[in-house]
C-alpha positions, -999 to +999 in steps of 0.1 A: +005-005-001+012+032-009+024+059+019+002+087+000-028+070+000-046+038+015-072+012-002-104+005+014-140-005+010-166+027+007-191+035+032-225+051+032-208+082+047-182+083+020-212+097-003-202+136+000-167+130-009-176+102-038-203+129-054-172+158-055-152+132-067-179+129-099-169+164-103-135+162-102-135+134-124-162+141-152-183+164-171-216+175-160-233+149-187-215+119-175-214+121-138-231+095-114-262+111-095-269+116-063-296+086-062-275+064-082-244+064-062-270+057-032-283+024-054-246+016-057-238+016-019-270-001-011-270-031-034-227-035-037-209-014-015-182-036-010-176-032-044-168+000-042-131+008-036-121+041-023-076+055-029-077+081+001-049+105+011-045+135+035-066+158+014-093+131+008-108+109-016-080+110-046-100+083-062-130+051-065-138+020-086-174+008-089-181-023-098-206-050-098-211-090-101-220-103-129-225-136-153-194-141-177-223-155-206-232-111-205-192-107-214-193-130-237-221-116-260-213-102-289-226-065-283-237-052-247-235-012-238-225+000-205-267+012-193-272-029-206-250-043-181-250-012-151-287-005-154-277+030-163-249+027-131-275+020-105-267-023-107-302-025-093-315-051-124-275-060-134-254-065-103-260-106-099-237-120-065-240-154-077-223-145-107-189-152-117-175-122-129-165-087-117-176-061-140-161-026-141-187+000-139-164+033-134-135+049-124-127+079-110-095+095-106-091+129-091-063+150-114-030+150-094+003+138-096-006+108-081-037+097-103-021+071-125-007+060-094-039+056-073-054+044-110-030+016-109-031+008-071-073+003-081-068-020-105-053-043-084-075-037-050-101-055-075-076-081-090-075-089-049-113-091-052-118-115-080-089-143-065-106-136-023-136-142-042-132-173-066-147-154-096-131-163-130-128-127-141-129-092-146-136-065-173-145-033-183-155-013-213-125+014-215-126+045-230-108+054-260-103+092-259-080+099-288-102+079-310-124+107-327-093+126-329-073+099-347-105+094-375-102+129-377-067+135-386-066+103-409-093+110-422-112+079-419-148+066-420-159+046-389-161+012-384-156-015-367-127-029-384-112+010-378-116+006-349-101-025-339-069-018-355-067+017-337-070+003-301-038-023-306-021+005-331+013+015-309+039+047-318+073+042-326+081+038-291+060+003-285+033+025-266-001+018-274-014+053-296-042+062-270-032+066-236-059+055-218-059+022-235-020+021-225-027+024-188-049-007-189-021-019-202+001-012-177-020-030-153-014-059-170-050-063-184-056-077-216-071-057-245-101-077-262-124-056-287-142-026-299-172-022-281-191+002-307-222+024-296-212+018-257-216+047-242-218+085-253-185+097-262-178+116-281-142+120-279-142+082-279-168+083-310-192+067-290-168+035-290-157+012-258-129-014-253-136-042-237-107-050-213-100-076-192-084-099-161-079-133-160-078-150-123-044-173-126-073-197-110-090-202-143-069-193-167-071-230-189-108-224-187-107-192-202-084-198-225-107-204-258-139-181-245-122-147-257 
């Protein structure tokens, strides 16, 4: 654990801090509302992990439990798989896969370190709960600029090429995809019409982490 912050599960008393974090991390149209966060805290509070420093909450990861078969569908959207972020109809305590609903990190010099620590905490939760896998739909926020710069038509094929594209130095072209790669997560495939996100041309990217215990079982599924 970092000496600069600690990782812990959220409590209902963290509600105001979590809502303030949303304001720091996201534009207004992308923030979770008070009712949405209350629903998350009621349904799966242990699935909300906080990074807390001297200045308060520095980051938070919101998760739910779903069936692995949901992740294997050819298409799903963020609103479908998270019930618009509320988890009311989608969290399944008997499921076998953790799904990342939201990752919010306060802009600061500790941002990347906080994000990595939260990802590590989710991996630990997957192992502790004996779940098969973790998954999330990440952003690809440089995709729209890439499309415009190269005068390309948006398509599944172009999105697939983009998410695996690397710079001359070997880094992923998209910095957010690069962040998830630095967390030792696997980049799987693009998700069209995943959520309203102009910077990502409304695309997401399916990213997973396989519980080492189930690697052989999962080998040919994705």
